[in-house]
C-alpha positions as CSV (number, residue, x, y, z in Angstrom):
1,M,-10.0,9.2,0.9
2,K,-9.2,7.9,-2.6
3,T,-7.6,4.6,-3.1
4,E,-4.5,6.2,-4.7
5,T,-4.0,8.3,-1.6
6,L,-4.2,5.3,0.7
7,V,-1.7,3.3,-1.4
8,R,0.8,6.3,-1.2
9,V,0.3,6.6,2.5
10,M,0.8,2.9,3.1
11,A,3.9,2.8,0.8
12,G,5.5,5.8,2.6
13,A,4.7,4.4,6.0
14,M,6.2,1.0,5.2
15,T,9.3,2.6,3.7
16,L,9.8,4.7,6.8
17,L,9.2,1.7,9.1
18,S,11.8,-0.4,7.2
19,A,14.3,2.4,7.4
20,A,13.8,2.5,11.2
21,L,14.1,-1.3,11.4
22,V,17.4,-1.2,9.4
23,Y,18.8,1.4,11.8
24,F,17.6,-0.1,15.0
25,V,17.4,-3.9,14.3
26,S,19.3,-5.3,11.3
27,P,20.4,-4.4,7.8
28,W,18.4,-7.4,6.6
29,W,15.3,-5.2,6.8
30,L,16.4,-3.6,3.6
31,L,14.7,-6.6,1.9
32,F,11.4,-5.2,3.2
33,T,12.3,-1.9,1.5
34,C,13.0,-3.7,-1.7
35,F,9.7,-5.6,-1.4
36,V,7.8,-2.3,-1.1
37,G,9.6,-0.8,-4.1
38,V,9.0,-3.9,-6.3
39,N,5.3,-3.9,-5.4
40,L,5.1,-0.2,-6.4
41,L,6.8,-0.9,-9.7
42,Q,4.6,-3.9,-10.4
43,S,1.4,-1.9,-9.6
44,A,2.5,0.9,-12.0
45,V,3.3,-1.6,-14.8
46,T,0.4,-4.0,-14.5
47,G,-2.3,-1.8,-12.9
48,F,-2.9,-4.5,-10.2
49,C,-2.7,-3.2,-6.6
50,L,-3.5,-5.7,-3.8
51,P,-4.8,-3.2,-1.2
52,T,-7.1,-1.6,-3.8
53,W,-8.3,-5.1,-4.9
54,L,-9.0,-6.1,-1.2
55,L,-11.0,-2.9,-0.5
56,G,-13.0,-3.5,-3.6
57,K,-13.8,-7.1,-2.6
58,L,-14.9,-5.9,0.8
59,G,-17.2,-3.4,-0.9
60,W,-15.6,-0.4,0.6
61,V,-14.7,1.4,-2.6
62,D,-17.4,3.2,-4.7
63,S,-17.3,3.7,-8.5
64,Q,-15.2,6.9,-8.2
65,G,-12.5,5.1,-6.2
66,V,-13.4,6.7,-2.9
67,I,-13.0,4.5,0.2
68,H,-16.0,4.2,2.6
69,W,-14.6,2.6,5.8
70,G,-16.8,-0.2,7.0
71,G,-18.8,-0.4,3.7
72,Q,-20.9,1.8,1.6
73,P,-24.1,3.4,3.0
């Protein structure tokens, strides 16, 4: 899996989770939706993405941006 795909999956999952929390728990969970959106915008403008950075620090991303869960062989 490429890092771009993982970021999209995580953003979509967090957005759906926050929508469910707004419906079932409290409208204050819309702040979580805003947080996800701001992070996506910040990532597009600056090029810095925290999950990608963390995976790189763990040594799980190769030079082509492919994730190797648990480290590279």
